[in-house]
C-alpha positions, 0 to 999 in steps of 0.5 A: 301838615301834610305828613301828619295826615299821611300817618293818621290814614296809613297808621293800622294796627299790627298783631304780629312783632319782631320780638327786636327792642324799640329804640329808646329815642323812639319809646321817648318821642312815643311817650312825649306825644302821649303826654301831650294829649288833650285833658279837661281843664288841662289837668293831665290826670293819666298816666303812662307806665312803660313795661318791657321787662319779658316777664312782665309784659307775659304776666300782665298779658296771661292777665289780659287773655283770661278777662278774654277767657281765652289761653292767648297772648293778646299783646301779640308778642310784642316786645314793649306794652305802655298802660293808660291809667286815668284818675276817676276822681275826674269828671273826663278821666275816660276821655283823657286816657283815649286821647292819650291812646290815639297820640301814643298810636299817632306818635309810633307811627311818625317815627316808624314804630308799629302799634295796636289798642288792647281793650281789657287793661280796666277789668285787668286793673280792677282785679285784686292781681292787677291793684297790687301792680298798681300798688307797686307801682305807686298809683292809687287805686282810683286809677283805672285802667284804659287801655294797652299800646302795644309797640313794637317792629312789626312782623311778616303779615301783621298789618293789614291793608286799610279796610274802604271808609263806610260811604255815611262815615260823614254828614253834613247838617 
């Protein structure tokens, strides 16, 4: 239990990655942890799409940057992108997907892989180009993008120190 609490405290978002791909056993452990995230009524409505092909990562990165109105790589050169989508027909879909994202990032920390939660998956997969990808992957259109969990090994300067916790974070009633 102590190790889990340390991982939760020490996990930081990484914004600069080495090009080296993560190990398959690390990826599988991270994915398995994602599938054990709590979901409303245990429905397991989210899906996780694993993207490791550089050309597809580049395409989705450009789609994400377009939503931002910028010409940058929002995936910071990460060699693996896990896209979490959830079934909008479930009343808890947004929370279910967010919990999957949390499990993915915390599991990555536990196995020595760096991560970052990248937003705008909703907008990317609501676009015509995004809907075409969903169709190609066999995912119904009523699934909504929740987030992108980028994974890899940190490059120098990729992770900043934790900010101090705010004093009024916890309120005892």
